[in-house]
KEDREN-201130 format. One line per 3 residues: number of its first residue (from 1); their letters; for each residue z, y, x of N, C-alpha, C. Coordinates in Angstrom, 2 decimals, decimal comma, padded with zeros to 5 digits. Layout:
<drendos>
NUM = a = Z:Y:X:Z:Y:X:Z:Y:X ~ ...
</drendos>
This chain:
<drendos>
1 = xxx = 000,00:-001,19:000,84:000,00:000,00:000,00:000,00:001,25:000,88 ~ -000,84:002,18:000,55:-000,96:003,40:001,32:000,09:004,41:000,87 ~ 000,55:005,22:001,80:001,53:006,26:001,52:000,86:007,50:000,93
4 = xxx = 001,67:008,50:000,58:001,13:009,73:000,01:001,02:010,84:001,05 ~ 001,52:010,58:002,25:001,48:011,56:003,34:000,84:010,90:004,55 ~ -000,03:011,65:005,21:-000,58:011,16:006,48:-000,52:012,26:007,52
7 = xxx = -000,47:011,84:008,76:-000,49:012,75:009,90:-001,74:012,41:010,71 ~ -002,51:013,44:011,03:-003,74:013,26:011,78:-003,54:013,75:013,21 ~ -004,03:012,94:014,14:-004,03:013,36:015,53:-005,39:013,09:016,13
10 = xxx = -005,89:014,04:016,89:-007,14:013,85:017,64:-006,78:013,98:019,11 ~ -007,07:012,96:019,87:-006,69:012,95:021,28:-007,84:012,37:022,09 ~ -008,40:013,19:022,97:-009,55:012,75:023,76:-009,16:012,74:025,23
13 = xxx = -008,90:011,59:025,70:-008,39:011,33:027,04:-007,61:010,04:026,95 ~ -007,13:009,56:028,07:-006,31:008,36:028,04:-004,92:008,72:027,55 ~ -004,35:007,85:026,75:-003,00:008,10:026,25:-002,01:008,09:027,42
16 = xxx = -000,97:008,89:027,30:000,07:008,95:028,32:000,89:007,66:028,33 ~ 001,66:007,48:029,39:002,45:006,25:029,52:003,53:006,12:028,44 ~ 003,88:007,19:027,77:004,88:007,12:026,71:004,26:006,92:025,31
19 = xxx = 002,96:006,69:025,26:002,31:006,47:023,96:002,93:005,30:023,19 ~ 003,32:004,19:023,84:004,00:003,12:023,08:005,29:003,60:022,41 ~ 006,00:004,54:023,02:007,21:005,09:022,39:006,83:005,92:021,16
22 = xxx = 005,75:006,68:021,30:005,26:007,47:020,16:004,90:006,55:019,00 ~ 004,19:005,46:019,32:003,83:004,49:018,28:005,07:003,89:017,63 ~ 006,06:003,57:018,42:007,30:002,99:017,88:007,97:003,97:016,92
25 = xxx = 007,93:005,26:017,27:008,53:006,24:016,36:007,71:006,38:015,08 ~ 006,40:006,13:015,15:005,58:006,09:013,94:005,99:004,90:013,08 ~ 006,18:003,78:013,73:006,58:002,56:013,02:007,90:002,76:012,27
28 = xxx = 008,77:003,59:012,83:010,05:003,88:012,20:009,93:004,92:011,08 ~ 008,71:005,27:010,74:008,41:006,18:009,62:007,45:005,50:008,66 ~ 007,87:004,41:008,03:006,94:003,62:007,21:006,42:004,33:005,97
31 = xxx = 007,00:005,46:005,58:006,53:006,19:004,39:005,45:007,21:004,73 ~ 005,04:007,24:006,00:003,99:008,17:006,44:002,94:007,37:007,21 ~ 001,68:007,65:006,91:000,58:007,03:007,66:000,16:007,96:008,79
34 = xxx = -000,29:007,39:009,89:-000,76:008,14:011,04:-002,19:007,72:011,33 ~ -003,09:008,70:011,40:-004,50:008,44:011,67:-004,84:009,13:013,00 ~ -005,29:008,34:013,96:-005,56:008,85:015,29:-007,04:008,71:015,60
37 = xxx = -007,67:009,83:015,91:-009,07:009,84:016,34:-009,08:009,92:017,86 ~ -009,66:008,91:018,50:-009,62:008,82:019,96:-010,79:008,02:020,46 ~ -011,27:008,34:021,64:-012,44:007,67:022,19:-012,10:006,43:023,03
40 = xxx = -010,86:006,25:023,41:-010,57:005,12:024,29:-010,34:003,84:023,50 ~ -010,46:002,77:024,20:-010,33:001,44:023,59:-008,90:000,95:023,80 ~ -008,00:001,36:022,93:-006,59:000,96:023,03:-006,47:-000,47:022,50
43 = xxx = -006,02:-001,38:023,33:-006,03:-002,80:022,99:-004,68:-003,36:022,55 ~ -003,65:-002,57:022,62:-002,33:-003,05:022,22:-002,20:-003,00:020,68 ~ -001,28:-003,77:020,17:-001,03:-003,77:018,72:-000,44:-002,42:018,31
46 = xxx = -000,80:-001,97:017,14:-000,24:-000,73:016,60:000,47:-001,06:015,29 ~ 001,45:-000,24:014,90:002,16:-000,47:013,64:001,21:-000,44:012,44 ~ 001,65:-001,03:011,36:000,84:-001,10:010,13:000,47:000,26:009,58
49 = xxx = 001,31:001,25:009,79:001,04:002,59:009,25:000,27:003,49:010,22 ~ -000,27:002,90:011,28:-001,08:003,64:012,25:-002,49:003,10:012,26 ~ -003,44:004,01:012,17:-004,86:003,61:012,21:-005,55:004,36:013,34
52 = xxx = -006,11:003,61:014,27:-006,88:004,19:015,37:-008,36:004,17:014,98 ~ -008,98:005,33:015,02:-010,38:005,43:014,63:-011,18:005,86:015,86 ~ -012,13:005,01:016,30:-012,96:005,38:017,45:-013,76:006,65:017,14
55 = xxx = -013,63:007,64:018,03:-014,24:008,94:017,79:-014,41:009,62:019,13 ~ -015,45:010,39:019,27:-015,64:011,17:020,49:-015,46:012,65:020,16 ~ -015,24:013,42:021,20:-015,14:014,86:021,02:-016,47:015,42:020,49
58 = xxx = -017,58:014,88:020,98:-018,89:015,33:020,50:-019,07:015,03:019,02 ~ -018,59:013,87:018,58:-018,69:013,51:017,16:-017,81:014,45:016,32 ~ -016,63:014,78:016,83:-015,76:015,70:016,10:-016,42:017,08:015,99
61 = xxx = -017,04:017,53:017,08:-017,72:018,83:017,05:-018,86:018,81:016,04 ~ -019,66:017,75:016,04:-020,77:017,65:015,09:-020,26:017,64:013,65 ~ -019,17:016,93:013,40:-018,60:016,88:012,06:-018,04:018,25:011,66
64 = xxx = -017,40:018,95:012,60:-016,88:020,29:012,31:-018,02:021,25:011,98 ~ -019,12:021,16:012,71:-020,28:022,01:012,42:-020,83:021,69:011,04 ~ -020,93:020,40:010,74:-021,45:019,98:009,42:-020,56:020,49:008,29
67 = xxx = -019,24:020,38:008,45:-018,31:020,74:007,37:-018,15:022,25:007,22 ~ -018,25:023,01:008,32:-018,03:024,46:008,25:-019,32:025,26:008,16 ~ -020,41:024,68:008,63:-021,67:025,41:008,67:-021,75:026,42:009,81
70 = xxx = -020,81:026,36:010,74:-020,81:027,27:011,89:-021,45:026,55:013,06 ~ -022,67:026,94:013,40:-023,43:026,23:014,44:-022,92:026,46:015,86 ~ -022,29:027,59:016,11:-021,90:027,90:017,48:-020,41:027,64:017,76
73 = xxx = -019,85:026,63:017,12:-018,46:026,26:017,38:-018,30:025,87:018,84 ~ -017,16:026,19:019,41:-016,87:025,75:020,76:-015,80:024,65:020,68 ~ -016,22:023,46:020,95:-015,31:022,31:020,98:-015,78:021,38:022,10
76 = xxx = -015,76:021,92:023,30:-016,26:021,19:024,46:-015,16:020,71:025,39 ~ -013,92:021,10:025,13:-012,77:020,66:025,91:-011,74:020,09:024,95 ~ -011,11:018,98:025,30:-010,13:018,36:024,39:-009,03:019,30:023,92
79 = xxx = -008,53:020,16:024,80:-007,41:021,02:024,40:-007,81:022,00:023,30 ~ -009,09:022,28:023,17:-009,57:023,20:022,15:-009,35:022,64:020,74 ~ -009,11:021,34:020,64:-008,82:020,72:019,33:-007,66:021,42:018,63
82 = xxx = -006,76:022,03:019,40:-005,62:022,72:018,78:-006,08:023,78:017,78 ~ -007,12:024,52:018,13:-007,61:025,55:017,21:-008,25:024,96:015,96 ~ -008,62:023,70:016,01:-009,28:023,05:014,88:-008,30:022,29:013,97
85 = xxx = -007,05:022,18:014,37:-006,08:021,43:013,57:-006,01:021,90:012,12 ~ -005,98:023,21:011,84:-005,92:023,64:010,44:-007,15:023,24:009,62 ~ -008,21:022,82:010,29:-009,43:022,39:009,62:-009,48:020,88:009,39
88 = xxx = -008,50:020,15:009,89:-008,55:018,69:009,78:-008,68:018,22:008,33 ~ -008,08:018,94:007,41:-008,21:018,57:006,00:-009,63:018,62:005,51 ~ -010,41:019,51:006,09:-011,82:019,63:005,74:-012,68:018,71:006,62
91 = xxx = -012,44:018,74:007,92:-013,23:017,92:008,84:-013,09:016,43:008,54 ~ -011,87:016,00:008,30:-011,59:014,57:008,09:-011,34:014,24:006,62 ~ -011,92:015,01:005,73:-011,69:014,83:004,29:-011,98:013,40:003,83
94 = xxx = -012,99:012,78:004,39:-013,34:011,41:003,98:-012,26:010,40:004,36 ~ -011,45:010,72:005,33:-010,41:009,81:005,80:-009,07:010,02:005,08 ~ -008,89:011,18:004,46:-007,59:011,50:003,86:-007,65:011,62:002,34
97 = xxx = -008,75:011,22:001,76:-008,87:011,25:000,31:-007,74:010,41:-000,31 ~ -007,08:010,95:-001,29:-006,01:010,21:-001,97:-004,62:010,53:-001,47 ~ -004,51:011,15:-000,32:-003,19:011,57:000,16:-002,80:012,87:-000,51
100 = xxx = -001,52:013,03:-000,83:-001,03:014,28:-001,41:-000,86:015,35:-000,34 ~ -000,44:014,94:000,84:-000,25:015,85:001,97:-000,86:015,23:003,21 ~ -001,38:016,09:004,07:-001,82:015,67:005,39:-001,19:016,63:006,40
103 = xxx = -001,01:016,14:007,60:-000,46:016,97:008,65:-001,24:016,79:009,93 ~ -000,95:017,63:010,90:-001,52:017,45:012,23:-000,37:017,42:013,22 ~ -000,60:016,76:014,34:000,50:016,57:015,28:000,03:016,54:016,72
106 = xxx = 001,00:016,61:017,61:000,81:016,38:019,04:001,32:014,98:019,35 ~ 001,03:014,53:020,55:001,42:013,18:020,94:002,56:013,16:021,96 ~ 003,13:014,30:022,25:004,25:014,33:023,18:005,58:014,48:022,45
109 = xxx = 005,65:013,91:021,26:006,85:013,95:020,42:007,32:012,54:020,11 ~ 008,58:012,42:019,86:009,13:011,17:019,34:009,73:011,52:017,98 ~ 009,25:010,84:016,95:009,62:011,18:015,58:011,01:010,65:015,22
112 = xxx = 011,75:011,50:014,53:012,94:011,06:013,82:012,46:010,61:012,45 ~ 013,34:010,65:011,47:012,96:010,25:010,12:012,27:011,44:009,43 ~ 010,95:011,51:009,59:010,19:012,64:009,06:010,29:012,75:007,54
115 = xxx = 010,15:011,64:006,86:010,14:011,68:005,40:011,48:012,19:004,87 ~ 012,56:011,70:005,42:013,89:012,17:004,98:014,04:013,67:005,22 ~ 013,59:014,14:006,37:013,64:015,56:006,68:012,79:016,36:005,69
118 = xxx = 011,61:015,86:005,38:010,73:016,56:004,45:011,33:016,62:003,05 ~ 011,86:015,51:002,59:012,48:015,48:001,24:013,69:016,40:001,19 ~ 014,53:016,31:002,22:015,74:017,15:002,27:015,37:018,63:002,19
121 = xxx = 014,24:019,01:002,76:013,81:020,41:002,76:012,78:020,71:001,67 ~ 012,67:019,80:000,71:011,86:020,01:-000,50:010,42:020,42:-000,18 ~ 009,77:019,65:000,68:008,42:019,96:001,12:007,44:020,12:-000,04
124 = xxx = 007,66:019,43:-001,16:006,70:019,49:-002,26:006,68:020,84:-002,97 ~ 007,61:021,72:-002,64:007,60:023,08:-003,18:006,55:023,94:-002,48 ~ 006,02:023,45:-001,36:005,18:024,28:-000,50:003,78:023,72:-000,34
127 = xxx = 002,82:024,62:-000,22:001,45:024,23:000,11:001,33:023,91:001,60 ~ 002,12:024,62:002,41:002,17:024,37:003,86:003,63:024,21:004,23 ~ 003,92:023,15:004,94:005,30:022,86:005,34:005,35:022,75:006,86
130 = xxx = 006,20:023,55:007,48:006,34:023,71:008,93:005,20:024,60:009,44 ~ 005,44:025,28:010,55:004,49:026,31:010,92:003,94:026,24:012,34 ~ 004,29:025,25:013,10:003,80:025,19:014,47:002,77:024,09:014,65
133 = xxx = 002,00:024,20:015,73:000,89:023,29:015,95:001,29:021,86:016,26 ~ 002,50:021,66:016,78:002,88:020,29:017,12:003,13:019,44:015,88 ~ 003,44:020,08:014,75:003,60:019,36:013,48:003,59:020,34:012,33
136 = xxx = 002,62:020,21:011,47:002,52:020,99:010,23:001,91:020,10:009,16 ~ 002,27:020,37:007,92:001,74:019,61:006,78:001,11:020,57:005,78 ~ 000,07:020,10:005,12:-000,64:020,86:004,10:-000,82:020,01:002,86
139 = xxx = -000,67:020,64:001,70:-001,01:019,94:000,45:-002,51:019,66:000,51 ~ -002,90:018,47:000,14:-004,29:018,05:000,28:-005,10:018,39:-000,97 ~ -005,53:019,65:-001,02:-006,43:020,10:-002,09:-007,58:020,86:-001,43
142 = xxx = -008,73:020,91:-002,07:-009,85:021,67:-001,49:-009,50:023,13:-001,19 ~ -008,79:023,77:-002,10:-008,42:025,18:-001,89:-007,56:025,34:-000,65 ~ -006,53:024,53:-000,52:-005,61:024,67:000,61:-006,28:024,23:001,91
145 = xxx = -007,11:023,22:001,85:-007,82:022,76:003,04:-008,82:023,80:003,56 ~ -009,12:024,78:002,73:-010,07:025,83:003,11:-009,37:027,17:003,41 ~ -008,04:027,19:003,37:-007,31:028,45:003,57:-007,44:029,01:004,98
148 = xxx = -007,86:028,21:005,91:-008,04:028,73:007,26:-009,06:029,88:007,29 ~ -009,87:030,00:006,23:-010,89:031,06:006,19:-010,33:032,39:005,68 ~ -009,10:032,40:005,21:-008,52:033,64:004,68:-008,24:034,64:005,79
151 = xxx = -008,10:035,89:005,42:-007,78:036,95:006,37:-006,28:036,95:006,66 ~ -005,93:037,60:007,78:-004,52:037,79:008,09:-004,10:037,31:009,46 ~ -004,89:036,46:010,09:-004,53:035,97:011,42:-004,80:037,02:012,49
154 = xxx = -004,21:036,83:013,66:-004,48:037,72:014,78:-005,98:037,71:015,08 ~ -006,58:036,53:015,01:-008,03:036,37:015,15:-008,56:035,72:013,89 ~ -009,78:036,03:013,54:-010,40:035,34:012,40:-010,69:033,90:012,79
157 = xxx = -010,91:033,07:011,81:-011,24:031,68:012,10:-012,55:031,58:012,88 ~ -013,49:032,48:012,60:-014,76:032,48:013,35:-014,49:032,74:014,83 ~ -013,67:033,75:015,12:-013,32:034,04:016,52:-012,61:032,85:017,16
160 = xxx = -011,67:032,27:016,46:-010,90:031,16:017,00:-011,77:029,93:017,27 ~ -012,72:029,67:016,40:-013,52:028,45:016,52:-014,72:028,59:017,44 ~ -015,11:029,82:017,75:-016,28:030,00:018,60:-015,91:030,43:020,03
163 = xxx = -014,67:030,79:020,26:-014,24:031,20:021,59:-013,98:029,99:022,48 ~ -014,26:030,16:023,77:-013,93:029,11:024,74:-012,42:029,04:024,98 ~ -011,73:030,12:024,69:-010,29:030,19:024,92:-009,52:029,53:023,78
166 = xxx = -008,36:028,99:024,11:-007,49:028,48:023,06:-006,80:029,68:022,43 ~ -006,95:029,83:021,12:-006,43:030,99:020,41:-005,13:030,70:019,65 ~ -004,61:029,49:019,77:-003,39:029,08:019,04:-003,54:029,32:017,55
169 = xxx = -004,72:029,05:017,05:-005,00:029,27:015,62:-004,14:028,38:014,73 ~ -003,65:027,27:015,26:-002,83:026,35:014,49:-001,38:026,82:014,38 ~ -001,03:027,90:015,04:000,37:028,32:015,09:000,59:029,67:014,42
172 = xxx = 001,63:030,35:014,84:002,07:031,58:014,17:001,03:032,69:014,13 ~ 000,27:032,89:015,20:-000,71:033,96:015,21:-001,93:033,68:014,35 ~ -002,14:032,42:014,03:-003,27:032,02:013,20:-002,81:031,69:011,79
175 = xxx = -002,61:030,42:011,54:-002,27:029,98:010,18:-000,94:030,54:009,70 ~ 000,01:030,71:010,60:001,29:031,30:010,18:001,11:032,69:009,61 ~ 000,35:033,52:010,32:000,09:034,88:009,83:-000,79:034,89:008,58
178 = xxx = -001,74:033,98:008,53:-002,60:033,89:007,34:-001,76:033,59:006,11 ~ -000,83:032,64:006,23:000,01:032,32:005,08:000,94:033,47:004,72 ~ 001,52:034,14:005,71:002,38:035,28:005,41:001,59:036,42:004,76
181 = xxx = 000,43:036,72:005,32:-000,40:037,81:004,80:-000,82:037,56:003,35 ~ -001,11:036,33:003,02:-001,59:035,99:001,68:-000,49:035,52:000,74 ~ 000,74:035,63:001,20:001,93:035,25:000,42:001,86:033,85:-000,13
</drendos>
């Protein structure tokens, strides 16, 4: 049975030596699914709530161009994925259909009981829950998945997605300010 919340991670490079610990912390969160887009051939067993999807950075860039219609996106370095995190709901829509919430994450974290924390803080009252790039959740609706296009960020989404520089669009200067500006 699939959960109602998923966390998306895109990681292009070899996983760090602590990746098995990260997976174990995912396993200890059975009420949340984790979807990882990665190009390497990870051969170890993964928990039932973790899905590894073979993907390249070039494929992600092509999909982002297709979904946004912006031909001059800059997604040529793995770290630039950070600026694209708020778009994961749109870019990976085919993979998250049916989830009530989706989130994006980093891989240098060890999870506590995420679901308990989310329930305790009444996450369902919010369209966006948590505000930093290492972990944020969004209600999975077309309107909310497209909110990255709203005004209010330090840089517009066009600037963030076409610049070679990392603009921290997934954090306070980007999506955080967009949500505050638009109440």
